PDB file of N, CA, C and O in Angstrom:
ATOM      1  N   MET A   1       0.845  -1.252   0.096  1.00  0.00           N
ATOM      2  CA  MET A   1       0.061  -0.038  -0.143  1.00  0.00           C
ATOM      3  C   MET A   1       0.875   1.270   0.079  1.00  0.00           C
ATOM      4  O   MET A   1       1.822   1.260   0.865  1.00  0.00           O
ATOM      5  N   ARG A   2       0.501   2.470  -0.645  1.00  0.00           N
ATOM      6  CA  ARG A   2       1.230   3.531  -0.785  1.00  0.00           C
ATOM      7  C   ARG A   2       0.794   4.337   0.428  1.00  0.00           C
ATOM      8  O   ARG A   2      -0.385   4.389   0.778  1.00  0.00           O
ATOM      9  N   PRO A   3       1.786   4.965   1.059  1.00  0.00           N
ATOM     10  CA  PRO A   3       1.443   5.721   2.341  1.00  0.00           C
ATOM     11  C   PRO A   3       0.801   6.776   1.806  1.00  0.00           C
ATOM     12  O   PRO A   3       0.987   7.187   0.660  1.00  0.00           O
ATOM     13  N   GLY A   4      -0.179   7.369   2.837  1.00  0.00           N
ATOM     14  CA  GLY A   4      -0.547   8.978   2.725  1.00  0.00           C
ATOM     15  C   GLY A   4      -1.849   8.934   1.704  1.00  0.00           C
ATOM     16  O   GLY A   4      -2.364  10.002   1.372  1.00  0.00           O
ATOM     17  N   ILE A   5      -2.293   7.865   1.286  1.00  0.00           N
ATOM     18  CA  ILE A   5      -3.367   7.926   0.261  1.00  0.00           C
ATOM     19  C   ILE A   5      -4.587   7.280   0.694  1.00  0.00           C
ATOM     20  O   ILE A   5      -5.583   7.353  -0.026  1.00  0.00           O
ATOM     21  N   HIS A   6      -4.620   6.553   1.976  1.00  0.00           N
ATOM     22  CA  HIS A   6      -5.819   6.128   2.432  1.00  0.00           C
ATOM     23  C   HIS A   6      -6.242   6.728   3.876  1.00  0.00           C
ATOM     24  O   HIS A   6      -5.375   6.853   4.741  1.00  0.00           O
ATOM     25  N   PRO A   7      -7.509   7.076   4.110  1.00  0.00           N
ATOM     26  CA  PRO A   7      -8.150   7.569   5.163  1.00  0.00           C
ATOM     27  C   PRO A   7      -7.645   6.941   6.447  1.00  0.00           C
ATOM     28  O   PRO A   7      -7.397   5.735   6.453  1.00  0.00           O
ATOM     29  N   ALA A   8      -7.486   7.632   7.469  1.00  0.00           N
ATOM     30  CA  ALA A   8      -7.123   7.034   8.791  1.00  0.00           C
ATOM     31  C   ALA A   8      -8.279   6.312   9.427  1.00  0.00           C
ATOM     32  O   ALA A   8      -9.324   6.916   9.670  1.00  0.00           O
ATOM     33  N   SER A   9      -8.103   4.884   9.736  1.00  0.00           N
ATOM     34  CA  SER A   9      -8.999   4.199  10.613  1.00  0.00           C
ATOM     35  C   SER A   9      -8.662   4.290  12.100  1.00  0.00           C
ATOM     36  O   SER A   9      -7.538   4.293  12.603  1.00  0.00           O
ATOM     37  N   ARG A  10      -9.956   4.369  12.763  1.00  0.00           N
ATOM     38  CA  ARG A  10      -9.941   4.795  14.221  1.00  0.00           C
ATOM     39  C   ARG A  10     -11.002   4.101  14.801  1.00  0.00           C
ATOM     40  O   ARG A  10     -11.825   3.710  13.973  1.00  0.00           O
ATOM     41  N   PRO A  11     -11.269   3.794  16.088  1.00  0.00           N
ATOM     42  CA  PRO A  11     -12.181   3.489  16.764  1.00  0.00           C
ATOM     43  C   PRO A  11     -13.582   4.386  16.704  1.00  0.00           C
ATOM     44  O   PRO A  11     -13.564   5.557  17.083  1.00  0.00           O
ATOM     45  N   VAL A  12     -14.569   3.880  16.296  1.00  0.00           N
ATOM     46  CA  VAL A  12     -15.862   4.838  16.227  1.00  0.00           C
ATOM     47  C   VAL A  12     -16.965   4.080  16.994  1.00  0.00           C
ATOM     48  O   VAL A  12     -16.830   2.871  17.180  1.00  0.00           O
ATOM     49  N   VAL A  13     -17.859   4.621  17.368  1.00  0.00           N
ATOM     50  CA  VAL A  13     -19.041   3.980  18.118  1.00  0.00           C
ATOM     51  C   VAL A  13     -20.157   4.193  17.142  1.00  0.00           C
ATOM     52  O   VAL A  13     -20.274   5.374  16.817  1.00  0.00           O
ATOM     53  N   PHE A  14     -20.904   3.468  16.656  1.00  0.00           N
ATOM     54  CA  PHE A  14     -21.896   3.478  16.011  1.00  0.00           C
ATOM     55  C   PHE A  14     -23.118   2.970  17.023  1.00  0.00           C
ATOM     56  O   PHE A  14     -23.064   1.862  17.556  1.00  0.00           O
ATOM     57  N   ARG A  15     -24.165   3.840  17.221  1.00  0.00           N
ATOM     58  CA  ARG A  15     -25.080   3.832  17.917  1.00  0.00           C
ATOM     59  C   ARG A  15     -26.840   3.742  17.045  1.00  0.00           C
ATOM     60  O   ARG A  15     -27.313   4.697  16.429  1.00  0.00           O
ATOM     61  N   ASP A  16     -27.417   2.629  17.182  1.00  0.00           N
ATOM     62  CA  ASP A  16     -28.633   2.375  16.684  1.00  0.00           C
ATOM     63  C   ASP A  16     -29.855   2.784  17.680  1.00  0.00           C
ATOM     64  O   ASP A  16     -30.261   2.095  18.616  1.00  0.00           O
ATOM     65  N   ARG A  17     -30.327   3.987  17.298  1.00  0.00           N
ATOM     66  CA  ARG A  17     -31.230   4.653  17.964  1.00  0.00           C
ATOM     67  C   ARG A  17     -32.588   3.733  18.146  1.00  0.00           C
ATOM     68  O   ARG A  17     -33.240   3.880  19.180  1.00  0.00           O
ATOM     69  N   ALA A  18     -33.011   2.802  17.165  1.00  0.00           N
ATOM     70  CA  ALA A  18     -34.219   2.266  17.178  1.00  0.00           C
ATOM     71  C   ALA A  18     -34.151   1.253  18.262  1.00  0.00           C
ATOM     72  O   ALA A  18     -35.090   1.166  19.053  1.00  0.00           O
ATOM     73  N   ALA A  19     -33.138   0.503  18.356  1.00  0.00           N
ATOM     74  CA  ALA A  19     -32.731  -0.476  19.174  1.00  0.00           C
ATOM     75  C   ALA A  19     -32.142  -0.220  20.551  1.00  0.00           C
ATOM     76  O   ALA A  19     -32.279  -1.060  21.441  1.00  0.00           O
ATOM     77  N   GLY A  20     -31.518   0.871  20.739  1.00  0.00           N
ATOM     78  CA  GLY A  20     -30.762   1.398  21.971  1.00  0.00           C
ATOM     79  C   GLY A  20     -29.719   0.508  21.990  1.00  0.00           C
ATOM     80  O   GLY A  20     -29.567  -0.110  23.043  1.00  0.00           O
ATOM     81  N   VAL A  21     -28.741   0.225  20.820  1.00  0.00           N
ATOM     82  CA  VAL A  21     -27.870  -0.505  21.064  1.00  0.00           C
ATOM     83  C   VAL A  21     -26.673   0.187  20.242  1.00  0.00           C
ATOM     84  O   VAL A  21     -26.891   0.776  19.184  1.00  0.00           O
ATOM     85  N   ALA A  22     -25.168   0.051  20.906  1.00  0.00           N
ATOM     86  CA  ALA A  22     -24.296   0.899  20.321  1.00  0.00           C
ATOM     87  C   ALA A  22     -23.111  -0.274  20.161  1.00  0.00           C
ATOM     88  O   ALA A  22     -23.019  -1.243  20.914  1.00  0.00           O
ATOM     89  N   PHE A  23     -22.235   0.002  19.046  1.00  0.00           N
ATOM     90  CA  PHE A  23     -21.058  -0.937  18.738  1.00  0.00           C
ATOM     91  C   PHE A  23     -19.995  -0.103  18.449  1.00  0.00           C
ATOM     92  O   PHE A  23     -20.032   0.905  17.743  1.00  0.00           O
ATOM     93  N   LEU A  24     -18.826  -0.679  19.163  1.00  0.00           N
ATOM     94  CA  LEU A  24     -17.671  -0.129  19.003  1.00  0.00           C
ATOM     95  C   LEU A  24     -16.888  -0.674  18.028  1.00  0.00           C
ATOM     96  O   LEU A  24     -16.547  -1.817  18.333  1.00  0.00           O
ATOM     97  N   THR A  25     -16.454  -0.290  16.933  1.00  0.00           N
ATOM     98  CA  THR A  25     -15.753  -0.793  15.731  1.00  0.00           C
ATOM     99  C   THR A  25     -14.546   0.139  15.051  1.00  0.00           C
ATOM    100  O   THR A  25     -14.263   1.162  15.673  1.00  0.00           O
ATOM    101  N   ARG A  26     -13.979  -0.076  14.094  1.00  0.00           N
ATOM    102  CA  ARG A  26     -13.013   0.782  13.620  1.00  0.00           C
ATOM    103  C   ARG A  26     -13.573   0.969  12.337  1.00  0.00           C
ATOM    104  O   ARG A  26     -14.165   0.127  11.661  1.00  0.00           O
ATOM    105  N   SER A  27     -13.243   2.594  11.960  1.00  0.00           N
ATOM    106  CA  SER A  27     -14.167   2.968  10.782  1.00  0.00           C
ATOM    107  C   SER A  27     -13.420   4.409  10.409  1.00  0.00           C
ATOM    108  O   SER A  27     -12.976   5.138  11.296  1.00  0.00           O
ATOM    109  N   THR A  28     -13.344   4.690   9.186  1.00  0.00           N
ATOM    110  CA  THR A  28     -12.979   5.889   8.672  1.00  0.00           C
ATOM    111  C   THR A  28     -13.970   7.091   8.853  1.00  0.00           C
ATOM    112  O   THR A  28     -13.595   8.263   8.889  1.00  0.00           O
ATOM    113  N   ALA A  29     -15.181   6.710   8.956  1.00  0.00           N
ATOM    114  CA  ALA A  29     -16.274   7.681   9.229  1.00  0.00           C
ATOM    115  C   ALA A  29     -15.686   8.882  10.183  1.00  0.00           C
ATOM    116  O   ALA A  29     -14.938   8.686  11.141  1.00  0.00           O
ATOM    117  N   VAL A  30     -16.147  10.120   9.756  1.00  0.00           N
ATOM    118  CA  VAL A  30     -15.903  11.227  10.635  1.00  0.00           C
ATOM    119  C   VAL A  30     -17.307  11.731  11.272  1.00  0.00           C
ATOM    120  O   VAL A  30     -18.415  11.705  10.736  1.00  0.00           O
ATOM    121  N   SER A  31     -16.930  12.233  12.660  1.00  0.00           N
ATOM    122  CA  SER A  31     -18.254  12.768  13.263  1.00  0.00           C
ATOM    123  C   SER A  31     -17.790  13.819  14.561  1.00  0.00           C
ATOM    124  O   SER A  31     -17.008  13.513  15.462  1.00  0.00           O
ATOM    125  N   ASP A  32     -18.358  14.883  14.427  1.00  0.00           N
ATOM    126  CA  ASP A  32     -18.162  16.106  15.365  1.00  0.00           C
ATOM    127  C   ASP A  32     -18.521  15.614  16.936  1.00  0.00           C
ATOM    128  O   ASP A  32     -17.967  16.051  17.945  1.00  0.00           O
ATOM    129  N   ARG A  33     -19.571  14.610  16.894  1.00  0.00           N
ATOM    130  CA  ARG A  33     -20.105  14.335  18.276  1.00  0.00           C
ATOM    131  C   ARG A  33     -19.310  13.297  18.760  1.00  0.00           C
ATOM    132  O   ARG A  33     -18.681  12.568  17.993  1.00  0.00           O
ATOM    133  N   THR A  34     -19.280  13.130  20.364  1.00  0.00           N
ATOM    134  CA  THR A  34     -18.488  12.009  20.866  1.00  0.00           C
ATOM    135  C   THR A  34     -19.448  11.403  22.086  1.00  0.00           C
ATOM    136  O   THR A  34     -20.432  11.955  22.579  1.00  0.00           O
ATOM    137  N   VAL A  35     -19.039  10.470  22.335  1.00  0.00           N
ATOM    138  CA  VAL A  35     -19.432   9.573  23.612  1.00  0.00           C
ATOM    139  C   VAL A  35     -18.671   8.850  24.536  1.00  0.00           C
ATOM    140  O   VAL A  35     -17.837   8.059  24.094  1.00  0.00           O
ATOM    141  N   GLU A  36     -18.813   8.985  25.747  1.00  0.00           N
ATOM    142  CA  GLU A  36     -17.791   8.164  26.552  1.00  0.00           C
ATOM    143  C   GLU A  36     -18.260   6.560  26.570  1.00  0.00           C
ATOM    144  O   GLU A  36     -19.391   6.215  26.910  1.00  0.00           O
ATOM    145  N   TRP A  37     -17.343   5.753  26.203  1.00  0.00           N
ATOM    146  CA  TRP A  37     -17.695   4.319  26.039  1.00  0.00           C
ATOM    147  C   TRP A  37     -17.395   3.663  27.256  1.00  0.00           C
ATOM    148  O   TRP A  37     -16.792   4.280  28.134  1.00  0.00           O
ATOM    149  N   GLN A  38     -17.793   2.317  27.439  1.00  0.00           N
ATOM    150  CA  GLN A  38     -17.699   1.520  28.689  1.00  0.00           C
ATOM    151  C   GLN A  38     -16.182   1.457  29.295  1.00  0.00           C
ATOM    152  O   GLN A  38     -15.989   1.335  30.505  1.00  0.00           O
ATOM    153  N   ASP A  39     -15.438   1.524  28.622  1.00  0.00           N
ATOM    154  CA  ASP A  39     -13.996   1.592  29.055  1.00  0.00           C
ATOM    155  C   ASP A  39     -13.388   2.904  29.569  1.00  0.00           C
ATOM    156  O   ASP A  39     -12.250   3.014  30.023  1.00  0.00           O
ATOM    157  N   GLY A  40     -14.261   3.849  29.444  1.00  0.00           N
ATOM    158  CA  GLY A  40     -14.024   5.076  30.119  1.00  0.00           C
ATOM    159  C   GLY A  40     -13.251   6.190  28.955  1.00  0.00           C
ATOM    160  O   GLY A  40     -12.964   7.327  29.328  1.00  0.00           O
ATOM    161  N   ALA A  41     -13.021   5.827  27.837  1.00  0.00           N
ATOM    162  CA  ALA A  41     -12.461   6.378  26.805  1.00  0.00           C
ATOM    163  C   ALA A  41     -13.581   7.298  26.215  1.00  0.00           C
ATOM    164  O   ALA A  41     -14.775   7.110  26.446  1.00  0.00           O
ATOM    165  N   THR A  42     -13.078   8.342  25.408  1.00  0.00           N
ATOM    166  CA  THR A  42     -14.151   9.087  24.469  1.00  0.00           C
ATOM    167  C   THR A  42     -13.860   8.764  23.022  1.00  0.00           C
ATOM    168  O   THR A  42     -12.743   8.816  22.507  1.00  0.00           O
ATOM    169  N   TYR A  43     -14.979   8.428  22.427  1.00  0.00           N
ATOM    170  CA  TYR A  43     -14.909   7.866  20.897  1.00  0.00           C
ATOM    171  C   TYR A  43     -15.984   8.851  20.061  1.00  0.00           C
ATOM    172  O   TYR A  43     -17.031   9.269  20.555  1.00  0.00           O
ATOM    173  N   PRO A  44     -15.491   9.158  18.613  1.00  0.00           N
ATOM    174  CA  PRO A  44     -16.734   9.721  17.966  1.00  0.00           C
ATOM    175  C   PRO A  44     -17.867   8.809  17.869  1.00  0.00           C
ATOM    176  O   PRO A  44     -17.673   7.595  17.811  1.00  0.00           O
ATOM    177  N   VAL A  45     -18.966   9.281  17.849  1.00  0.00           N
ATOM    178  CA  VAL A  45     -20.374   8.512  17.523  1.00  0.00           C
ATOM    179  C   VAL A  45     -20.960   8.921  16.519  1.00  0.00           C
ATOM    180  O   VAL A  45     -21.133  10.110  16.251  1.00  0.00           O
ATOM    181  N   ILE A  46     -21.421   7.731  15.689  1.00  0.00           N
ATOM    182  CA  ILE A  46     -22.334   8.144  14.497  1.00  0.00           C
ATOM    183  C   ILE A  46     -23.705   7.323  14.924  1.00  0.00           C
ATOM    184  O   ILE A  46     -23.753   6.104  15.086  1.00  0.00           O
ATOM    185  N   ASP A  47     -24.698   8.151  15.058  1.00  0.00           N
ATOM    186  CA  ASP A  47     -26.101   7.465  14.819  1.00  0.00           C
ATOM    187  C   ASP A  47     -26.789   7.076  13.677  1.00  0.00           C
ATOM    188  O   ASP A  47     -26.917   7.848  12.727  1.00  0.00           O
ATOM    189  N   VAL A  48     -27.324   5.748  13.679  1.00  0.00           N
ATOM    190  CA  VAL A  48     -27.755   5.293  12.460  1.00  0.00           C
ATOM    191  C   VAL A  48     -29.117   4.737  12.509  1.00  0.00           C
ATOM    192  O   VAL A  48     -29.437   4.250  13.593  1.00  0.00           O
ATOM    193  N   GLU A  49     -29.923   4.711  11.626  1.00  0.00           N
ATOM    194  CA  GLU A  49     -31.305   4.548  11.659  1.00  0.00           C
ATOM    195  C   GLU A  49     -31.551   2.857  11.680  1.00  0.00           C
ATOM    196  O   GLU A  49     -32.657   2.505  12.090  1.00  0.00           O
ATOM    197  N   ILE A  50     -30.797   2.013  11.354  1.00  0.00           N
ATOM    198  CA  ILE A  50     -31.016   0.550  11.546  1.00  0.00           C
ATOM    199  C   ILE A  50     -29.630  -0.087  11.270  1.00  0.00           C
ATOM    200  O   ILE A  50     -28.780   0.231  10.439  1.00  0.00           O
ATOM    201  N   SER A  51     -29.638  -1.019  12.143  1.00  0.00           N
ATOM    202  CA  SER A  51     -28.531  -2.013  12.209  1.00  0.00           C
ATOM    203  C   SER A  51     -28.921  -3.410  12.360  1.00  0.00           C
ATOM    204  O   SER A  51     -30.113  -3.713  12.315  1.00  0.00           O
ATOM    205  N   SER A  52     -28.020  -4.274  12.533  1.00  0.00           N
ATOM    206  CA  SER A  52     -28.395  -5.733  12.808  1.00  0.00           C
ATOM    207  C   SER A  52     -29.040  -5.944  13.804  1.00  0.00           C
ATOM    208  O   SER A  52     -29.759  -6.941  13.746  1.00  0.00           O
ATOM    209  N   ALA A  53     -29.061  -5.163  15.050  1.00  0.00           N
ATOM    210  CA  ALA A  53     -30.143  -4.935  16.125  1.00  0.00           C
ATOM    211  C   ALA A  53     -31.277  -4.753  15.921  1.00  0.00           C
ATOM    212  O   ALA A  53     -32.111  -5.092  16.760  1.00  0.00           O
ATOM    213  N   SER A  54     -31.606  -4.203  14.820  1.00  0.00           N
ATOM    214  CA  SER A  54     -33.145  -3.885  14.910  1.00  0.00           C
ATOM    215  C   SER A  54     -33.628  -4.046  13.319  1.00  0.00           C
ATOM    216  O   SER A  54     -34.672  -3.519  12.932  1.00  0.00           O
ATOM    217  N   HIS A  55     -32.931  -4.676  12.604  1.00  0.00           N
ATOM    218  CA  HIS A  55     -33.434  -5.063  11.067  1.00  0.00           C
ATOM    219  C   HIS A  55     -34.257  -6.080  11.383  1.00  0.00           C
ATOM    220  O   HIS A  55     -33.933  -6.790  12.335  1.00  0.00           O
ATOM    221  N   PRO A  56     -35.426  -6.345  10.691  1.00  0.00           N
ATOM    222  CA  PRO A  56     -36.406  -7.577  10.820  1.00  0.00           C
ATOM    223  C   PRO A  56     -35.652  -8.747  10.477  1.00  0.00           C
ATOM    224  O   PRO A  56     -35.762  -9.723  11.220  1.00  0.00           O
ATOM    225  N   PHE A  57     -34.682  -8.831   9.177  1.00  0.00           N
ATOM    226  CA  PHE A  57     -34.007  -9.760   8.598  1.00  0.00           C
ATOM    227  C   PHE A  57     -33.264 -10.583   9.868  1.00  0.00           C
ATOM    228  O   PHE A  57     -33.455 -11.788  10.032  1.00  0.00           O
ATOM    229  N   TYR A  58     -32.480  -9.861  10.660  1.00  0.00           N
ATOM    230  CA  TYR A  58     -31.444 -10.223  11.643  1.00  0.00           C
ATOM    231  C   TYR A  58     -32.399 -10.680  12.911  1.00  0.00           C
ATOM    232  O   TYR A  58     -32.103 -11.753  13.437  1.00  0.00           O
ATOM    233  N   THR A  59     -33.484  -9.970  13.423  1.00  0.00           N
ATOM    234  CA  THR A  59     -34.095 -10.059  14.494  1.00  0.00           C
ATOM    235  C   THR A  59     -34.963 -11.319  14.495  1.00  0.00           C
ATOM    236  O   THR A  59     -35.038 -12.007  15.513  1.00  0.00           O
ATOM    237  N   GLY A  60     -35.604 -11.629  13.400  1.00  0.00           N
ATOM    238  CA  GLY A  60     -36.506 -12.383  13.027  1.00  0.00           C
ATOM    239  C   GLY A  60     -38.183 -12.137  13.217  1.00  0.00           C
ATOM    240  O   GLY A  60     -39.106 -12.951  13.211  1.00  0.00           O
ATOM    241  N   THR A  61     -38.170 -10.827  13.368  1.00  0.00           N
ATOM    242  CA  THR A  61     -39.486 -10.413  13.477  1.00  0.00           C
ATOM    243  C   THR A  61     -40.219  -9.777  11.993  1.00  0.00           C
ATOM    244  O   THR A  61     -41.116  -8.935  11.944  1.00  0.00           O
ATOM    245  N   SER A  62     -39.690 -10.308  11.092  1.00  0.00           N
ATOM    246  CA  SER A  62     -40.247  -9.686   9.997  1.00  0.00           C
ATOM    247  C   SER A  62     -41.769 -10.026   9.690  1.00  0.00           C
ATOM    248  O   SER A  62     -42.236 -11.098  10.073  1.00  0.00           O
ATOM    249  N   ARG A  63     -42.475  -9.172   9.050  1.00  0.00           N
ATOM    250  CA  ARG A  63     -44.073  -9.179   9.058  1.00  0.00           C
ATOM    251  C   ARG A  63     -44.242  -9.530   7.653  1.00  0.00           C
ATOM    252  O   ARG A  63     -43.538  -9.077   6.750  1.00  0.00           O
ATOM    253  N   LEU A  64     -45.249 -10.395   7.496  1.00  0.00           N
ATOM    254  CA  LEU A  64     -45.873 -10.691   6.335  1.00  0.00           C
ATOM    255  C   LEU A  64     -46.820  -9.548   5.983  1.00  0.00           C
ATOM    256  O   LEU A  64     -47.855  -9.393   6.631  1.00  0.00           O
ATOM    257  N   LEU A  65     -46.465  -8.679   4.889  1.00  0.00           N
ATOM    258  CA  LEU A  65     -47.298  -7.641   4.481  1.00  0.00           C
ATOM    259  C   LEU A  65     -48.348  -8.200   3.619  1.00  0.00           C
ATOM    260  O   LEU A  65     -49.440  -7.656   3.787  1.00  0.00           O
ATOM    261  N   ASP A  66     -48.321  -9.028   2.843  1.00  0.00           N
ATOM    262  CA  ASP A  66     -49.174  -9.383   1.682  1.00  0.00           C
ATOM    263  C   ASP A  66     -49.487 -10.792   1.736  1.00  0.00           C
ATOM    264  O   ASP A  66     -48.658 -11.647   1.426  1.00  0.00           O
ATOM    265  N   THR A  67     -50.814 -11.094   2.173  1.00  0.00           N
ATOM    266  CA  THR A  67     -51.058 -12.603   1.968  1.00  0.00           C
ATOM    267  C   THR A  67     -51.695 -13.254   0.872  1.00  0.00           C
ATOM    268  O   THR A  67     -51.887 -14.461   0.725  1.00  0.00           O
ATOM    269  N   GLU A  68     -52.034 -12.200   0.034  1.00  0.00           N
ATOM    270  CA  GLU A  68     -52.545 -12.624  -1.113  1.00  0.00           C
ATOM    271  C   GLU A  68     -51.669 -11.989  -2.417  1.00  0.00           C
ATOM    272  O   GLU A  68     -51.110 -10.904  -2.258  1.00  0.00           O
ATOM    273  N   GLY A  69     -51.585 -12.584  -3.498  1.00  0.00           N
ATOM    274  CA  GLY A  69     -50.809 -11.967  -4.634  1.00  0.00           C
ATOM    275  C   GLY A  69     -51.198 -10.759  -4.985  1.00  0.00           C
ATOM    276  O   GLY A  69     -52.351 -10.364  -4.815  1.00  0.00           O
ATOM    277  N   ARG A  70     -50.286 -10.077  -5.497  1.00  0.00           N
ATOM    278  CA  ARG A  70     -50.753  -8.698  -6.080  1.00  0.00           C
ATOM    279  C   ARG A  70     -51.790  -8.636  -6.966  1.00  0.00           C
ATOM    280  O   ARG A  70     -52.724  -7.837  -6.901  1.00  0.00           O
ATOM    281  N   VAL A  71     -51.585  -9.710  -8.020  1.00  0.00           N
ATOM    282  CA  VAL A  71     -52.577  -9.323  -9.182  1.00  0.00           C
ATOM    283  C   VAL A  71     -53.957 -10.080  -8.776  1.00  0.00           C
ATOM    284  O   VAL A  71     -55.014  -9.726  -9.299  1.00  0.00           O
ATOM    285  N   GLU A  72     -53.913 -11.078  -7.877  1.00  0.00           N
ATOM    286  CA  GLU A  72     -55.331 -11.374  -7.029  1.00  0.00           C
ATOM    287  C   GLU A  72     -56.148  -9.951  -6.405  1.00  0.00           C
ATOM    288  O   GLU A  72     -57.313  -9.619  -6.624  1.00  0.00           O
ATOM    289  N   ARG A  73     -55.416  -9.456  -5.807  1.00  0.00           N
ATOM    290  CA  ARG A  73     -55.764  -8.079  -4.979  1.00  0.00           C
ATOM    291  C   ARG A  73     -56.216  -7.187  -5.901  1.00  0.00           C
ATOM    292  O   ARG A  73     -57.318  -6.668  -5.721  1.00  0.00           O
ATOM    293  N   PHE A  74     -55.385  -6.843  -7.121  1.00  0.00           N
ATOM    294  CA  PHE A  74     -55.911  -6.020  -8.163  1.00  0.00           C
ATOM    295  C   PHE A  74     -57.097  -6.262  -8.731  1.00  0.00           C
ATOM    296  O   PHE A  74     -58.040  -5.475  -8.809  1.00  0.00           O
ATOM    297  N   GLU A  75     -57.020  -7.711  -9.255  1.00  0.00           N
ATOM    298  CA  GLU A  75     -58.417  -8.004  -9.601  1.00  0.00           C
ATOM    299  C   GLU A  75     -59.743  -8.112  -8.832  1.00  0.00           C
ATOM    300  O   GLU A  75     -60.864  -8.056  -9.337  1.00  0.00           O
ATOM    301  N   ARG A  76     -59.456  -8.271  -7.579  1.00  0.00           N
ATOM    302  CA  ARG A  76     -60.589  -8.422  -6.538  1.00  0.00           C
ATOM    303  C   ARG A  76     -61.114  -7.024  -6.263  1.00  0.00           C
ATOM    304  O   ARG A  76     -62.309  -6.848  -6.027  1.00  0.00           O
ATOM    305  N   ARG A  77     -60.174  -5.953  -6.292  1.00  0.00           N
ATOM    306  CA  ARG A  77     -60.480  -4.568  -6.071  1.00  0.00           C
ATOM    307  C   ARG A  77     -60.996  -3.950  -7.245  1.00  0.00           C
ATOM    308  O   ARG A  77     -61.879  -3.123  -7.014  1.00  0.00           O
ATOM    309  N   TYR A  78     -60.671  -4.131  -8.521  1.00  0.00           N
ATOM    310  CA  TYR A  78     -61.071  -3.260  -9.758  1.00  0.00           C
ATOM    311  C   TYR A  78     -61.693  -4.417 -10.827  1.00  0.00           C
ATOM    312  O   TYR A  78     -61.987  -4.055 -11.966  1.00  0.00           O
ATOM    313  N   GLY A  79     -61.837  -5.488 -10.511  1.00  0.00           N
ATOM    314  CA  GLY A  79     -62.476  -6.609 -11.420  1.00  0.00           C
ATOM    315  C   GLY A  79     -61.607  -6.815 -12.747  1.00  0.00           C
ATOM    316  O   GLY A  79     -60.663  -6.061 -12.983  1.00  0.00           O
ATOM    317  N   ARG A  80     -61.933  -7.789 -13.544  1.00  0.00           N
ATOM    318  CA  ARG A  80     -61.170  -8.182 -14.635  1.00  0.00           C
ATOM    319  C   ARG A  80     -62.021  -7.266 -15.919  1.00  0.00           C
ATOM    320  O   ARG A  80     -63.183  -7.467 -16.271  1.00  0.00           O
ATOM    321  N   THR A  81     -61.281  -6.453 -16.357  1.00  0.00           N
ATOM    322  CA  THR A  81     -61.770  -5.329 -17.614  1.00  0.00           C
ATOM    323  C   THR A  81     -61.994  -6.116 -18.974  1.00  0.00           C
ATOM    324  O   THR A  81     -63.069  -6.179 -19.571  1.00  0.00           O
ATOM    325  N   ALA A  82     -60.807  -6.700 -19.362  1.00  0.00           N
ATOM    326  CA  ALA A  82     -60.814  -7.301 -20.528  1.00  0.00           C
ATOM    327  C   ALA A  82     -60.788  -8.904 -20.574  1.00  0.00           C
ATOM    328  O   ALA A  82     -60.216  -9.530 -19.681  1.00  0.00           O
ATOM    329  N   PRO A  83     -61.260  -9.383 -21.369  1.00  0.00           N
ATOM    330  CA  PRO A  83     -61.125 -10.848 -21.393  1.00  0.00           C
ATOM    331  C   PRO A  83     -59.769 -11.330 -21.576  1.00  0.00           C
ATOM    332  O   PRO A  83     -59.001 -10.556 -22.148  1.00  0.00           O
ATOM    333  N   ALA A  84     -59.335 -12.427 -21.210  1.00  0.00           N
ATOM    334  CA  ALA A  84     -57.943 -13.035 -21.478  1.00  0.00           C
ATOM    335  C   ALA A  84     -57.967 -13.421 -22.680  1.00  0.00           C
ATOM    336  O   ALA A  84     -58.991 -13.896 -23.171  1.00  0.00           O
ATOM    337  N   ARG A  85     -56.879 -13.284 -23.332  1.00  0.00           N
ATOM    338  CA  ARG A  85     -56.527 -13.697 -24.551  1.00  0.00           C
ATOM    339  C   ARG A  85     -56.004 -15.121 -24.532  1.00  0.00           C
ATOM    340  O   ARG A  85     -55.238 -15.557 -23.672  1.00  0.00           O
ATOM    341  N   GLY A  86     -56.476 -15.784 -25.532  1.00  0.00           N
ATOM    342  CA  GLY A  86     -55.959 -17.312 -25.509  1.00  0.00           C
ATOM    343  C   GLY A  86     -55.486 -17.807 -26.665  1.00  0.00           C
ATOM    344  O   GLY A  86     -55.075 -18.966 -26.718  1.00  0.00           O
TER     345      GLY A  86
END
C-alpha cells in the first residue's frame, strides 16, 4: 500500500437509536459528536437508523405484509376489465 493515500482508520461508536444498542468498531467515518464508552475512553459517535440489532431480517420479526398475490388483489379490487387472450 502506498502511504498517505488512505483515510485514517480509528475506533468509532455506531449507535442504533431504534434498538438502543451501540457498537464499537474501527471505521474511517468522521463525526463531530463524541460519547464516553464503557472503557472510560471518549470516541466519536455516529447515529444510524437501522442495524443488525433492529433490522427484521436479523431479529426474526419480519412481518408478512401481503397474504394474497398482487394480481389477485388488483383483480378483486377493480375486477377483470378485458377477457383473457388465449
